[in-house]
C-alpha positions as CSV (number, residue, x, y, z in Angstrom):
1,M,100.2,88.7,79.5
2,R,102.4,92.2,78.4
3,M,103.6,94.9,80.5
4,V,103.3,98.2,79.2
5,R,105.0,101.3,81.4
6,G,103.5,99.3,84.6
7,K,100.3,98.1,83.1
8,R,98.6,94.6,82.0
9,S,96.6,93.3,79.6
10,R,94.4,90.5,79.8
11,P,92.2,88.5,77.0
12,I,89.1,86.6,78.2
13,A,87.4,84.0,75.8
14,G,89.4,85.7,73.0
15,T,88.3,88.9,73.6
16,E,90.0,92.0,74.6
17,W,88.5,92.5,77.9
18,H,88.4,96.5,77.7
19,G,87.8,97.3,81.5
20,I,89.5,94.6,83.0
21,Q,92.2,93.9,80.6
22,E,92.9,97.2,79.3
23,E,96.7,97.9,80.3
24,M,95.6,98.4,83.8
25,R,98.6,98.2,86.8
26,F,99.9,95.1,88.7
27,A,99.7,96.1,92.5
28,T,101.2,95.1,95.5
29,L,100.2,95.3,98.9
30,P,99.7,97.4,101.4
31,T,98.8,101.1,101.6
32,L,100.0,103.9,103.9
33,G,97.2,104.8,106.3
34,V,95.5,106.8,108.7
35,I,92.4,106.3,110.5
36,L,90.4,108.9,111.9
37,A,86.9,108.2,113.6
38,S,84.5,110.5,115.0
39,T,85.0,111.3,118.9
40,L,82.9,108.8,120.8
41,S,80.8,109.9,123.9
42,C,83.0,107.3,127.0
43,L,86.4,106.1,126.1
44,P,85.4,102.4,126.4
45,M,83.5,102.3,122.7
46,E,86.2,104.2,121.0
47,A,88.6,101.7,122.1
48,Q,86.5,98.8,120.8
49,L,85.4,100.4,117.7
50,F,89.2,101.6,117.0
51,H,90.0,97.5,117.8
52,R,87.2,96.4,115.6
53,L,88.6,99.3,112.8
54,K,92.0,97.8,112.8
55,A,91.4,94.4,112.5
56,K,88.7,94.8,109.3
57,Q,90.5,97.7,107.5
58,G,93.9,96.2,107.8
59,G,93.0,92.8,107.5
60,G,93.9,91.3,103.4
61,S,90.5,91.2,102.0
62,A,90.1,95.1,103.2
63,I,93.7,95.4,101.2
64,S,93.0,93.6,98.3
65,L,89.7,95.8,97.7
66,R,91.1,99.1,98.2
67,K,93.8,98.7,95.7
68,R,91.0,97.5,93.3
69,L,90.7,101.0,92.8
70,H,93.8,101.8,91.2
71,V,96.8,100.2,91.3
72,N,95.6,96.4,90.7
73,T,93.5,94.7,88.3
74,L,89.9,94.5,89.1
75,I,90.4,91.0,89.1
76,T,93.4,88.6,88.7
77,E,94.5,87.3,85.4
78,P,91.7,84.9,84.4
79,G,94.0,80.9,84.6
80,T,96.1,82.5,87.0
81,V,96.8,82.6,91.3
82,E,98.5,86.2,92.9
83,V,99.4,85.7,96.6
84,D,99.3,89.4,98.4
85,W,101.8,89.4,101.8
86,A,102.8,91.7,103.7
87,N,104.6,92.3,107.3
88,L,102.9,94.6,109.4
89,F,104.6,96.1,112.8
90,S,102.9,98.4,115.2
91,V,105.6,101.3,116.5
92,T,103.3,102.2,118.9
93,S,102.4,98.9,120.3
94,G,104.5,96.1,119.3
95,D,101.8,93.5,117.9
96,Y,102.8,92.5,114.5
97,A,101.0,90.9,111.4
98,M,100.9,89.1,108.3
99,P,98.1,90.2,106.3
100,S,97.8,87.7,103.4
101,A,95.4,87.1,100.5
102,I,95.5,84.5,97.6
103,K,93.5,85.3,94.9
104,Y,92.1,83.1,91.4
105,T,90.0,83.6,88.3
106,P,88.9,80.3,86.4
107,E,89.2,80.6,82.6
108,G,85.8,80.9,81.1
109,S,83.5,82.8,79.3
110,T,80.6,83.0,81.8
111,I,80.5,85.7,84.8
112,P,80.6,83.1,87.8
113,W,83.5,80.7,85.1
114,G,85.9,83.5,83.6
115,R,84.5,86.9,85.3
116,T,84.9,86.3,88.6
117,E,87.7,86.0,91.0
118,Y,87.8,83.9,94.1
119,S,89.8,85.2,97.1
120,I,90.8,83.7,100.6
121,A,92.3,85.9,103.2
122,F,93.5,85.8,106.4
123,D,96.3,87.2,108.7
124,T,99.3,83.9,108.5
125,L,99.8,85.1,112.4
126,A,99.2,87.5,114.6
127,A,101.8,88.7,117.1
128,T,100.4,90.8,120.6
129,D,101.2,91.3,123.9
130,A,100.1,89.5,126.5
131,G,101.3,89.3,130.3
132,G,105.0,91.1,129.4
133,G,105.4,88.5,126.1
134,K,104.3,87.8,122.9
135,L,101.0,85.8,121.8
136,V,101.5,84.3,118.6
137,R,98.1,83.3,116.7
138,F,96.6,82.5,113.6
139,S,93.9,85.0,112.2
140,Q,91.0,86.2,113.9
141,A,88.7,85.4,110.7
142,V,89.1,84.2,107.4
143,S,86.8,86.0,104.2
144,I,86.0,84.3,101.1
145,T,85.2,87.0,98.6
146,G,83.7,87.0,95.4
147,T,84.6,89.7,92.8
148,A,82.2,89.4,89.6
149,V,82.5,91.8,86.9
150,L,78.6,92.7,85.4
151,I,79.6,95.5,83.5
152,D,82.8,95.7,81.2
153,G,83.4,99.5,79.3
154,E,85.8,100.7,77.4
155,K,86.7,103.2,80.7
156,L,84.0,102.3,83.6
157,D,83.7,98.7,84.9
158,I,81.3,97.9,87.8
159,A,81.9,94.8,89.8
160,I,80.2,93.3,93.2
161,A,82.0,91.3,95.7
162,P,80.0,89.1,98.5
163,Q,81.6,88.0,100.9
164,A,82.1,86.2,104.0
165,S,84.4,86.4,107.0
166,F,84.4,83.4,109.8
167,F,85.6,83.8,113.0
168,L,88.1,81.2,114.4
169,R,88.2,83.0,117.4
170,D,87.7,86.2,120.1
171,E,83.9,86.2,118.4
172,S,81.7,83.8,117.0
173,G,80.0,83.1,114.1
174,A,80.2,85.1,110.7
175,R,79.5,88.8,109.3
176,L,77.3,88.3,105.5
177,G,77.8,90.9,103.0
178,A,78.4,92.7,99.6
179,T,80.8,95.6,98.3
180,A,79.6,97.4,94.8
181,I,82.9,98.3,92.8
182,V,83.1,101.2,90.1
183,R,86.3,102.0,88.2
184,Y,87.1,104.6,85.6
185,D,90.0,104.3,84.0
186,S,91.2,107.6,82.1
187,G,95.0,107.4,80.8
188,R,97.3,107.0,83.4
189,N,94.4,108.0,86.1
190,S,92.1,105.5,87.7
191,T,89.4,106.4,89.7
192,G,87.2,104.3,92.0
193,F,84.2,103.4,94.4
194,T,82.5,101.6,96.7
195,L,79.7,100.6,98.8
196,G,79.3,97.9,101.2
197,W,77.2,96.4,104.1
198,S,78.0,93.5,106.1
199,G,75.9,92.2,109.1
200,A,76.9,89.9,112.4
201,T,75.2,86.6,112.6
202,H,76.2,87.0,116.4
203,S,76.2,90.7,117.2
204,S,79.1,92.1,120.2
205,A,80.2,95.0,121.1
206,T,83.3,94.7,119.1
207,N,81.3,92.9,116.0
208,P,77.8,95.4,115.7
209,A,75.0,93.8,113.8
210,G,75.2,95.9,110.4
211,T,78.2,98.0,108.9
212,L,77.4,100.2,106.5
213,D,80.5,101.7,104.8
214,A,81.1,103.9,101.4
215,G,85.1,104.2,99.6
216,F,86.6,106.7,97.1
217,G,90.2,105.9,95.8
218,Y,92.5,107.0,93.2
219,G,95.7,106.6,91.7
220,R,98.0,108.0,89.1
221,N,100.6,105.9,87.6
222,L,104.0,108.4,87.3
223,S,105.8,109.4,83.7
224,G,108.9,111.1,82.6
225,S,111.3,108.0,82.7
226,P,110.9,104.1,82.8
227,L,112.2,104.5,86.4
228,L,109.5,106.7,87.4
229,E,106.5,104.6,85.6
230,K,106.9,101.9,88.4
231,F,105.6,104.2,90.6
232,T,101.9,104.7,91.4
233,P,100.7,106.9,94.1
234,H,96.9,105.9,95.7
235,T,95.2,107.2,98.1
236,N,91.8,105.8,99.7
237,M,89.2,107.0,102.2
238,I,86.7,104.8,103.5
239,W,83.3,106.3,105.4
240,E,81.9,103.5,107.9
241,R,78.9,103.5,109.9
242,S,77.6,100.5,112.6
243,T,75.1,100.1,114.7
244,G,74.9,101.4,117.9
245,V,78.4,103.9,117.4
246,P,78.8,106.8,115.2
247,G,80.2,106.9,111.7
248,A,84.6,106.8,111.4
249,V,86.3,108.2,108.7
250,A,89.2,106.1,107.4
251,L,92.1,107.3,104.8
252,F,94.5,105.7,103.2
253,E,97.8,106.8,101.0
254,G,100.9,105.0,99.6
255,V,103.3,104.6,96.3
256,E,103.3,101.1,94.8
257,Y,106.4,99.6,93.3
258,Q,106.7,97.2,90.1
259,M,109.7,95.6,90.1
260,T,108.8,92.9,87.9
261,D,106.5,91.4,85.8
262,R,105.2,89.7,88.5
263,V,106.2,91.0,91.3
264,A,105.6,94.3,93.2
265,F,106.9,96.1,96.8
266,D,104.9,98.4,99.0
267,L,106.4,100.8,101.7
268,S,104.1,101.9,104.1
269,G,102.5,103.3,107.0
270,Q,99.6,103.5,108.7
271,H,98.1,105.6,111.7
272,F,95.0,104.3,113.5
273,G,93.1,106.7,115.8
274,L,94.9,109.4,115.0
275,R,92.2,111.6,117.1
276,G,91.6,108.7,119.4
277,A,92.7,108.3,123.2
278,T,95.4,106.1,121.6
279,P,96.6,106.3,118.3
280,D,98.4,103.3,117.0
281,N,101.5,104.1,114.3
282,Q,102.2,101.0,111.9
283,V,104.7,100.3,109.7
284,V,104.0,98.2,106.8
285,V,106.0,95.9,104.0
286,G,104.5,93.8,101.5
287,M,104.5,92.6,98.0
288,T,102.3,90.7,95.5
289,V,103.7,87.7,93.3
290,S,101.8,86.6,90.4
291,L,102.4,82.9,90.3
292,G,101.4,82.3,86.6
293,R,98.8,79.8,84.9
294,L,97.5,76.8,86.8
295,K,98.9,73.9,84.7
C-alpha cells in the first residue's frame, strides 16, 4: 500500500484497479450532521420518525456507506481488515453510543471473492436515561453488508450493497434491502450518489414496512501544504420516504483528518430533528484503523 497526499491505491489480481484503488482517500468515522424532517401532522408520529432516523442514519453501517462517496475507498484494501469506531454523545439528552463497523475484503479475482467487501456494524454499547439513571445495553440491531464493485472505471465506479439488519431488542425480525452506489473521482474531488430500499419482516410504528432513500455526497481533499493535504471536508444529503409517513431530508457535514497511513480521526457534531419539536445536538469523536493484511 502506498499513500499519496492522503490517498491510496490498491492492486487487485496483479492489475491496477482504477476506480477503487486509484489514489483514493483513507477515511475515518462519523461526519458532522444535521437531520431535517418534513413537518408531520402529529407530534407522536414525528417523535417516532426522528427516533428511527437517528438509529438508522447514525449507525455504523450508515456512516460507512456515506463515507464511501468521498473520503473512504469504495471498498477496503483486498486482504485487509479495517475497523470504524466512534464515541457519540448527545448534548441534548445525555445519551451515549459507540457506533462501530468491521470491514474485510478477501483477496481474489472474482466479484464475490476479491471485489466484494463484507462488513458487520453495530453499537458497541448504547446508554440512555432510564428512571433517573443510565441504562447501558448492546446495540439494538446488527447489520451485515456485502458491497460488490460491478463497474470499475478510470474515474467512474458502480457498486451494489445488499444488507440485512437483525433486531436484538425493541423490534422483532429484520430489515432486508440493498443500495446502489455510483461514485465519480476527478482530481481531489469525489462525488457520489446512492439509491436504496429496505423492507421489514415485521413492521411496526417505528419499523415501517418499506423505506426508499436517495443520497448525494461530495468531498474535496485540500491542497497547499503537507498539513492541509491531511484534511478532507465532505458533505452528504439523504432523502428518505417510508410507508405511512412523509418524506424526510438529512444533511451531514464534516472534516476528516488522516494522521498516519493506517489511522484517521474525525471530530464532528450532529443535529437531529432541527425542524422538529425536540432537536438533538450531538458530538462525535471517531477513528478508522487499518489492521493490515490477515496472516
